[in-house]
N, C-alpha and C positions, 0 to 999 in steps of 0.2 A: 392386974387390969380390972377395972370396975366392971360389974355385971352388965350395966347399960352399954358400956363401950364394947364389951365382948359381943352382946347381942347385935349391935350395929355392925360390927365386923363380920359376924357370921352371915348376916343378911347380905352384906356386900359381897362376900365370897360366893354365895349362892347365885346372886344376881349376875355376877361377872360371867358365870358359865352359861347363863340363860339368855343374855341379851343379843347373842349373835343373830344376824339376819341369815337365814338359811339360803343356800345357793343351788338347790335342786339336787340332782343325783351325783354330781361330780365330787372330786376329792376336796374342792374348795369349801364344801359345806362343813368340813371338820375344822377349818381354821378358826381359832378364837383369838382375835387380836388383843384381847384383854389379859391373856396369860402374861405374867411378868410385869404388870403395870402397878401392882400394889404390894404392901407389906402386911403381915398379920399382926404385928405389934411394933412398938418403938425400938425394939432391939434387933429386929430382923432386917435383912436387906431386900430391896426391891430388885426385880430383874431390870428395871429402868427401860422398859420398852414403851412404845406409844401405840395408841389404837387407831390412828388416822389412816387416810387413804393414800396408797402409793402403788406403784407398778413394780414388777420385778426389776431389781437393780436400777430403779428410777432416780432421776435427779430431784424430783419433787416428792416430799413426804408431807402432805397437808393434814395437820392434826391440831387438836385443841391444846392450848397451854393453860395449865391450872396454876401456874406461877407467873407473877409479873416479871421476875428476874430469875430464871432457872439457875440452879447451882448444883453442887455435888450431891445434894439430897435428891434432886429431881432433874438430872441432866437431860432427859428426853423432853422436858417441858411438861410432862403429864404424870400425875399421880392419882390413882384410883381412890386414895385416902383423902383427897381434897374435894371440895364442893363448890368451887368457883372456877369459871372460865374467863380468862383475860382476852381471849381472841383465838384466831386460827392462823398459825404461821405455816410457811411453805417448806421449810427444811428442818429436819430433826436427826438426832443421833439415836441409834437403837442399841440400848443395853450397855452403854459406856459408863465409866465412873466419873467422867468429867463432862461439863456442859459446854455446848457451843451451838452454832447455827441459829435456829428459830428466827428465820428471816421473813420479812414482809408480813407483818401481822394485820389481819383484817378482822374487824369486829362489827356485827350488826347491832343496832340499838335503836330504841324509840325515844331516847333523850333528845332534846332540842340541840341545835348546833351551838346556841349560846351557852347552854349548860355544859356541853362538851368542852368548850374553851376554858372552863373554870376548873377542870380536873385532869389528872393524869391517870385516873383509874376508870376504865371503861368496862370493868368486869361485871359478870352476872352470876348469881347462884344457879345451880342446876341440880337435878336429881338423877342418879344412875338408873332409876326406873324409866326415865325418858331418854335413854341413851342406847344406841345400837352401833355395832361395828362388825364388818365382815371384809373380805378381800376387796380392795378398791372402793370402800364405802364407809362413811361415818355419819351418824345422825344424832342430834341432841336438841332438846328444847331448852331455851334459855328462859329461866323463870322470871327475870325482871321485865323483859319485853314481851314474853310469850312467843318469840321467834322460833320457828323450827329451822335449824341449820343443818344442811346436808352437804357433804363433801365427797368428791371423787377426783380422779387424776388420770392424766396420761403420763408418759415418761418425763416430759419437761414442763407440763402445765398442771395447775390445780384448777378445779371448777367448784364453785360455791352455788348453792341454791338456798335462798333465804325466803321463807314464807312468813310474812308479818300478819298479825291479827288485824281484822277489819278496823279501820279508824285510827290505827296507830301510825306514827311517823315512820317512814322508811329511810333510815340513815345508816351510813357506814363510816367507820374510822379506818384509815390506812395509817399504820404507825410504823415508822422506820427507826424509832428510838427503842423499841422493844428488843431486848437482847438478854444474854446471860448476865449474871450479877456483876455490875460494873465496879462494885466495891472491892472485888478480888483482883489485886495486882494491877496489871496494865490494861485490863479489859475496857475498851472504850470505842466509841464511834468517832472516826476522824472527820468524816464529811458525809452528807447525804443530800439527796435532791428528790423532789416530787414535782411533776408538772402535768397539768391537764391539757392534753393536745386538742381535744374537742369534747363535746358533751358526753361522748361514749368511751373515751380513751384516756387512760392515766398511765404514766410511766415514771420510773425513778431508778435510783441506785443508792447504795451505801458502801462506804469503805470503812472497815472496822478491824479491830484487833481483839484477840481473846485467847482461848486455849490454842486455837489455830492462829498463827501469825497473820499479818495483813491479808485481808480477804476483800474481794470485790464481788458484789451481787447486783445484777441489773434485773429489772422486771418490766413487763409490759402487760397492762390490764385492760380488759374490755367489759362494758356493762350492756345488759340487754335493754336498759331504759336510760334515757338521758339524765344527766345531773341537772337538778333544778336550782340548787343553791349550794354554796361551798364556802368554806373557811380554811385557810392554810395557816400552819404554824411553823416557826423555826426559832430556836432558843426560847426567849420569853415573849417574842413578837407574835402578834395575831394579825393576819392579813384577810380582812373580810372581803368576800367576793373575789378572793385571789385565785390565781391559776398556777402559781410557781412558788416554791420555797427551797432554800438552800441552807446548809450548815449542819447544826446538831438539833436534837429534839424535834425532828421534822415529822409533821403529821398533815394529813388531809382529812377534813371533816366534810362529808358529802351527803347531800339530801336529795331524795328522789320523790316523785309524785306518789302518794300513798296508793296502794293497790293490794287486792287480795291475790293477784297473780304473783308468782315468785319473782323476787329480784335475783338475777343471776350475775355472777362475776367469773371471768376467766383470767388467770394470771399465769404468764409464762416467765420463766427465769433463764438467765444466762450468766456465766462467770466472765464473759468476754466483752459484750457490748449491748447497747440499746438495740441496735439493728438485729443482732442475733436473737435477743429476747423476742422481738417482734416476729422474726422468722420462725422461731420455735412454736409460735401460736398456730402454725399450719397443722399441728397435731390435733387441734380442736377448732374447726372452722365454723361450726354452727352453735346452736343452743340446745342440743339434745342431751340433757343431763343423763337421762336413763340410758341412752345409747352409749355414752362415754363410760358409764358404770358397767354396762354389759361388755364393752370391749375390755375393761380392766379384769372382769371376772374371767373372760375367755383367755386373756393373757396369763393370768395366774393358773388357770386350769391346765393350760399347755405346759407351763413351767413346772408344776407340781406332779402332774399325772404320769410322768415317765417312771414313777414308783407307785405300785399298787400294793396295798397291804391288807391283811386280815388280822384283826385283833378286836379288843373291846372298843366301845365308842370313846372312852377316855384315852386309850392308847392311840387311837386314830387322831384325836384332837391334839394330843401332845406331839405326835410324830409330824403331822402336817403343819401344825403351827411352828414346830421347830424348823422345818424346811422353809416355811414362809419367812421366819426371822432370819434364816441364813441367806435368803435371797433378797432381802431388802438392800443389802450392800455386798460388795463394793458398788458405789453409785456411779451411774453414767454422769460424766462431767463434760462431755463434748456436745456441741450444738448440732441441729439437724443438718447444717451445711458442712459438718466435719471439722469445724474450728474448735480449738480448745486452748486452755491456758497452760503453758509449760510451767515447771516449777520455778523458773526465773521470771515469771509474769509476762513473758512474751507470748504471742499468739502463734499456735501451730496449726497445721492442716493435715488431717488424716487422709489416708487412701480411702476411696469410696467403699462404704460398707463396714468400715472399722468403727470401734467405739473406744473412747478414752475413759478409764475408770479412776475413781479415787475413793477415799474412806477405806484405808487399809490398816486395820487394827491388828498388825502382824504378830505382836507378842502374844496375842490371844489366838488368832485364827489359823496360824501355821500348824497348830497342833493336830486338829482334826477337821476343821472347816474346809481348808484348801485341799487336803487329801480327799475329802468327800466330794468336792467339786470335780476332781479328776475321774470319779466314777459317774456322777450324776449330771455334771454340767460341762462336759468336755468342750462344747462349742463356745463357752465363755473363757476358757483358760488362756488361750493365746492373747485375747484382748487384755486380760489382767496382767499377764507377764509383760506384754509390750508396753502397757501403761507404766509399769515400774521401770522398764528400761528407759523410757523417756525422761524419768527423773534422773537416772544415772547419766544420761547424755548431757543434762544441763547442770546437775549438782556435783557429779563426779562420784557419787555413791548411791546405793539403792535406798528406798524408803525405810524409815523406822516406824513411823505412825503418820501416814499421809491423809490429809483432810482437805477437801475443796481444792485439790491440785498441788498443795505444797506440804512440807513436812513440819510437824510440831515437835518432833524429837521425843515424844513421850515414850516411856518404858526403855528397855535395854535390849542388848543383842542386835543382830542384823538379820532378822528373820524373814526378810524377803528372800534370803539365800536358800533356805530349805524349800520354800514354795516354788522358786524358779528351778532349782536343781531337780526337784521331784518331777516337775512338768517336763523337763528336758530328758530325764532318764526314762520316763514313761512314754517318750516319743509322741507327745501331744501335737497334733497337726498345727502348724503355724508358729511353733516355738523353735527358734534358731539356737541350738545348743552351744554353738561357738560364741555367739553374741552373749548368751547367758553366762558362759564361762568368763568372758572378758569382764562383764559387770560384777560377778560375784568375787572374782579375784581382786579387782581394783577396790571394791568395797572392803575387802579383808586386808588390804595393805595401806590404803589411804586413810590417815587419821581423821576422825570426826568425833562428835560428841559421844562420850562414854566408850570410845574405842581408840584409846591411845596405844597403838600397836607396839611402839618402841618400848613402852613400859612392860607390856606382856612378854615381848621377846627378850628383854633384859633379865627379867626375874623368873619367867616361866609361869607366872600367875600375876594377878593384879593385887599389889599390896593395898591394904585398906587405908593406910596413911597417905597414899597417892591417888587412889581411885575409890570413891564411895560405892557401895553395893558390890564390893569386890568379889565376894564368893559367887553371887548370882551371875555376874558378868563373866567371870572366868569360866564357869560351867556352861553357860549358854553360848558363849562364843566358841568354846571348844566343840560344841555340837555343830555350830555353823561351819567351823573349819573342816569337820568331818564330811560335811556335805560338799564343800568345795573340792576336797580330796577325791570324793567319789566321781564327780564330774570330770576332774582332771584325768583320772584313771580311764574313764570311758572314752575320753578324747585322745588318749595316748600321750598325755603331758606328764611324763614320769617325774621330772624334777619338781614340778608343782605338786604332784601327788604326794611325794615324800615330804615336802615342806609342810603342807597343810595336815597331812596325817600325823606328823610329829607334833605340830602345834595343837592338834585336836586331843592330845593326851595330857594337856596342861591341868586338867581336873585332878590328876594324880598328885600334883604338887600341893594341893590343899586338903588332901585326905589325911586325917589324923588316925593312925593305926591304933592309938590307945582308946579314943572315944568312938572311933568309927563314924565320925561325922566329917563333913566338909566344913573347914573352919577358916577364919580369916587369919592371914599373916601380915606382918608389917614388912617394910622394905629391908629390915635387918634379918629377915628370915625367921622371926620368932612368932609363935602363936599369940594372938591377941587374948588377953585375959582381962576380966573374968569371962568365962564362956558359959552362956545359958542357952541351951538349944531350944527353949521355949520362947525366947525373946523375939518378937516380931520386928521386921523392918518395914519401912514404907517405900518411898522413892528417893532415898538419900539419907545419909547420916547413919547407915547401918550396913553390915555386910550382906544382908538378904533383902530381896525385893518383894514386897507384899507377901511375905512368908516368913517362916522361921527355919532353923537348921534342920528340924525334923522333916519338913517338906522338901527342902533342897537336898536332902540326904540321898535321894533316889534319881537325881537328874544326870544320868549318863545314858541317854537313849541310843546313842551311836554305838555303844559297846556294853550291853547289859552283862554278858558273860564276864567281862573284866571287872565290872562293879561287883558281881557275885564273888569273884575271887578276892577282891579287897575286903570283903566281909568274912573271908575264910571258908567259903564254900556254900553249897546250896542249903544245908541245914541251918547254918548261922544266918544266912540271908533270909530264909523263911521265918526264923525266930524273930529277927529284928523287924520284918514286915508285920508280924503278928503284934509286936509291941506298938508299932506305928498306928495300927488300926484299933488298938484297945487302950492306949495310954490316955485316959481322959483327965483333963485338968480344968481348973477355973480359967477359961479363956479370956474373961473380961479384963483381967489385970494386965495381960501382955499382948493381946492380939491386935493386928492391924485392922482398920475398918473394912478392908476388902475380904477378910477371912470369915467364912461362914460354912454351913453345911458340914459340921464336924462329925466324923466317926473316929474317935480317938484324936490323933493329931492330923489325920486325913481331913482336908478342908475342900469339899467339892465345889464350894462357892467361889473359888478362885483357881486360876489355871495351873500353878505349879504342881498341884496334886493330881491332875486329870489322868495321867498315864499310870499312876502308881498301882492301882488295882490289878492291872494286867501283868505287873512284874512277877506275880506269883507263878506265872507260866514258866519262868526261867528257873524256878526253884523246884519244879516238879509237883507243885501244889495247885494244880489247875482248879480244883473244887473251891478253893478259897477265892480265886479270881472270880469264879462264877457266882459265889455267894455274895460278895461285895458289889459286883456289877448289878446283880438283881436287886440288892438292898437299895442302892442309890437310885436306880430307875423307879422303884416302887415308892420310895419315901421322899425323894427330893425333886420329883417332877410331877406336877399336878395340872389338871384342867381347871385352874382357878387363877385369880389375880396373883396369888403367891406361888405361881407355878415353877419358879426357879429359885434355887437356894443362894443365888448371888447375881451379880451383874450378868446379863445375857451375853454381853461383849461381842456384838456384831456377828453372831452366829456360832461362836465357839461352844457356849453352853448347850445350845440346841443340837449342834452337830455331834457332840458327845453322845447325846441320847439317840439320835437317828442311827448312828453307826452301831452303838452298843445294843440297841433294841434289835438290830439285824443279826447280832451275835459276834461282832468283832470290832477291833479298835487299833489304830496305828500308833503303837508305842514310839516308834521312830517314824516321824511323819514323812521322811524322804527316802525310804528304802523299799517301798512297795510291798511291805509285809504287814498283815493285819492279824493281831493276836485274838484268839477266841476268848469269849466271855460266856455270858448266859443270854441266848436269844430270847426276846420277850414276845415277839409277834408270831402268830400261827403261820403266816405265809407272807413272803415278800416277792414281788416280781419287778425287776428292773429292766426297762427297755434300754438297750445299749446301741452305740453307733453300729452301722452296718446291718441293722435288722436283727441283731442277736438279743437274747433274753437271758438274764441270770435270775434263777429262782432259789429262794431259801425257804425250806419247809422245816417246821418245828413240831415234832410229835411229843405230846405230853398227856399223861393220864389225869393229873391233877393240876389245878391252877397254880399251886405253889411249888411245882416241880421245877427247880432252878438249876439242877446239875446235869451236865452233858454226859450221857451214858455211852453214846456212840455217834460217829459221824460218817456220812457217806458223801462222796463227791462224784457226781455223774454215775450213781448206782454202785460204786465200788467203795469198799471199806477205806476210811481215811484216818490215819493215825497221827498226823501232825496236829499241833495245837495252834496253828495259824493257817492262813490262806494267802496266796500271792495275788497281787493286783492283776497279773496276767491271767490267772485262773478265772477271776471274776469277769474280765473283759472278753475272754474267749467264749463266754456264755456257758450255760449248763445248769446243773442243780446241786445245791448244797443242802444236805438233809441232816438235821439234828434229831436225836432221840433223847428225851429228857427223863429224869427221875429224881428221887429224893436222895 
């Protein structure tokens, strides 16, 4: 990298940690929305987060787009490494590897309406020196026009405040053609509409296809000043002084009387109808931007402050920003009147007080994000579980990767199963265990994409010549089957228990006792050759999903003792784990683009590795688990734009840190057991349901003391290398004494 480029990057990294707007004495002051928004060089991955304004689990995420057509490089729409803003859209994905949403783009500009009709590029350069972000707030100065743009949000509405320089034209662009990269496959806008109802009111919709199959988005917008002049566009047609446009490439170019007073815009969204979008505006009935911002801060403070920590300022920033990122989604997808869109596009009605959620990145978040919710967000769990059940009611099986209310079938496995089984086994209020069992059983028997159950039952594994990603799918569905078996046992369903328990052992059929790797077989029972454990797979055409054989070597979370036995016992298991963490190779020749954060073959930047550190506890090598957990936390999480070593993935990367920094992690995400690692924080206090408190104290003499010397639970010596969910939820004190 050239010296000038490096200096620019270092400056950007420093600025990213400095531009936060502080929020007083609450925990929200530590949230840095710029963490994960940038990369340090062209070879590293961004966290793919966005810095804009949103509410906890909100429908609206109002944020700047630094790309005209976001793609896999910039799926959230924003990259700190860019210096142009194309506008501010109302929906975004946080931390994903694929792009979608970026709905209803609004851009303030001082260009004339005539000039705007002659271009598709309304962007402006900007400087990070003139950019700020905090919970529920984003601000930037647009260099071209000098406009100061400020954003805030309620759950279902976005609010814009644009301050134009004196004497400059006060114009807005509403762009319904702005979307993810339309050159990629089937991504396109089928139809759109914008109509001006009166001088203060605009509404519209668009129907489009992308990473998420067919989506409907309706909006209702209000202005605090009347529209003075207007031009509408559709296709290549220009409608001067128009008030309505239909079709594709639909835009509204609006002019307002110049003023030094801010031009304000409120935009409400709905996946159901115009009427519901208008009704959702009741969340913001006035023009008090600062009041709405204050409400957002209050909401975030309430959501985050049931966990109080003591640590360094950077640790607090990483921790609370991690919780913030974990609470951006799943997203509320129901309207204020309780209506929502079923997965079959019909309209449903919720019982009063309920919320319907979507954006379930389950291949990622089942691992630690959802278990974390069962400790910190129990009041949200039933709503999430029941939202997944509604897909089962209309689709016949549970979500794989659900977005905006329907499934995009991305990734593998059926990992709504462990999420729902975990909630049922932990007796979360509002979760019907029998209904959950009906859904997880049906999902595990009814064939659907990447789950041809008859093939699995015929061969005892997925042959690679019949099912791509065969090793990963066999292993991951074996885990899901173990979860179904557990709930069957809990409910006294003995026949179901035995069936799914037997199928959950299918991983054994792909374990090669010679190489001690899980390997692909063909339908004739032969190992696929040649075998290279370093060769990465993507999302098809290879036995491994976004990983290699080294990383999937450790995926038997449902029965780690059996995995240890396959390796020939604890000593051999520990020895091979050592090789895993120390076998460094030139990754550039073989790795998948999702792999990063390497320690040997361990790749923290993607999910298949996330539990592996804690497997040392089953080998009697707890100090190694503590060493590597501490190493990852210190080296791969930062209070900077490059704060994550890979895609943040809707809370999974963050929740790994949140739980690990408290000292434990769920290797098996659905058995209520959390394995000890190396606690990083001096003190953690968790407010629990029923007025209980669980406190974690960590005593260390030196800052680099990462090894656990002794543990006490409620004042008594504690010799296990794990803690149970029930122990946490009962309240009390867990105390670690650390050393070198």
